[in-house]
C-alpha positions as CSV (number, residue, x, y, z in Angstrom):
1,M,98.0,105.7,86.6
2,S,94.8,106.3,84.8
3,D,94.3,109.4,82.7
4,S,90.5,109.3,83.4
5,K,91.0,108.7,87.1
6,P,94.2,110.5,88.2
7,T,93.6,109.4,91.8
8,D,94.0,105.7,90.9
9,A,96.9,103.4,90.2
10,T,96.5,99.7,89.3
11,L,99.2,97.1,89.4
12,N,98.8,93.8,87.5
13,L,101.1,91.3,89.2
14,A,102.6,88.3,87.4
15,G,104.6,85.4,88.7
16,V,102.8,85.1,92.0
17,T,99.8,83.0,92.9
18,P,96.5,84.6,94.1
19,A,96.7,82.6,97.4
20,A,100.3,83.9,98.1
21,T,99.3,87.4,97.2
22,L,96.3,87.4,99.5
23,A,98.4,86.0,102.4
24,F,101.1,88.6,101.9
25,Y,98.8,91.6,101.8
26,R,96.7,90.3,104.8
27,Q,99.9,90.3,106.8
28,A,101.8,93.2,105.4
29,L,99.2,96.0,105.1
30,P,98.2,96.2,108.8
31,G,101.9,96.5,109.7
32,A,102.3,99.3,107.2
33,G,99.5,101.3,108.8
34,Y,96.4,100.1,106.9
35,K,93.2,98.8,108.5
36,F,91.2,96.0,107.1
37,F,88.0,97.3,105.6
38,Q,86.2,94.4,104.0
39,E,86.5,91.1,102.2
40,G,84.2,89.7,99.5
41,G,84.2,87.9,96.3
42,S,82.3,85.8,93.8
43,D,83.0,83.3,91.0
44,G,86.2,82.2,92.8
45,R,87.6,85.7,93.0
46,T,88.6,87.2,96.3
47,K,88.5,91.0,96.9
48,L,90.2,92.5,100.0
49,T,90.0,96.1,100.8
50,F,92.2,98.0,103.3
51,T,92.3,101.7,104.1
52,G,94.9,104.0,105.5
53,R,97.4,106.7,104.7
54,S,94.6,108.5,102.9
55,Q,94.2,105.6,100.5
56,S,92.0,102.7,99.7
57,V,93.9,99.5,98.7
58,E,92.0,96.8,96.9
59,I,93.4,93.4,96.1
60,L,91.6,91.2,93.5
61,A,92.9,87.7,93.2
62,G,91.8,84.6,91.2
63,G,88.5,83.9,89.6
64,T,86.9,81.1,87.6
65,R,87.5,82.8,84.3
66,T,90.9,84.4,85.3
67,P,92.4,82.0,87.9
68,E,95.9,83.7,87.8
69,L,94.5,87.2,88.1
70,V,96.3,89.4,90.7
71,L,95.5,93.1,90.7
72,V,96.3,95.7,93.4
73,I,94.3,99.0,93.0
74,F,95.4,102.1,95.0
75,T,92.8,104.9,95.2
76,Q,94.0,108.2,96.8
77,C,91.2,109.6,99.0
78,T,91.0,113.2,97.9
79,S,88.2,115.7,98.1
80,A,87.3,114.7,94.5
81,V,86.6,111.2,95.9
82,E,85.5,111.6,99.5
83,G,81.8,111.9,100.0
84,G,81.1,111.9,96.3
85,G,78.9,109.5,94.3
86,V,80.1,105.9,94.1
87,D,80.7,104.8,90.6
88,S,78.8,101.5,90.3
89,R,81.9,99.6,89.1
90,R,84.3,101.0,91.7
91,S,83.1,99.7,95.0
92,D,86.5,100.5,96.6
93,R,85.5,104.2,96.6
94,V,83.2,103.4,99.5
95,A,86.3,103.0,101.6
96,C,87.2,106.7,100.9
97,A,83.8,108.1,102.0
């Protein structure tokens, strides 16, 4: 959890490949009640975003500078987030609007 963003929790996963992580979450999240929102990426990094259960779930995997990076970011969609301004570095907040 972040003290500055109490609606966020970030997990940094180790011991799994970015490809395996993306495959797992693509399959598991829809079955757990989440809907696919968007997929993007640049510099070899893939970003998947799902929404559901009043949350935005963003998976960041790989990258040319961080090829083993695997992050899962949960953002609780609360009144403090919904409809508010979107912080330029947190595009996952769009999924809560």
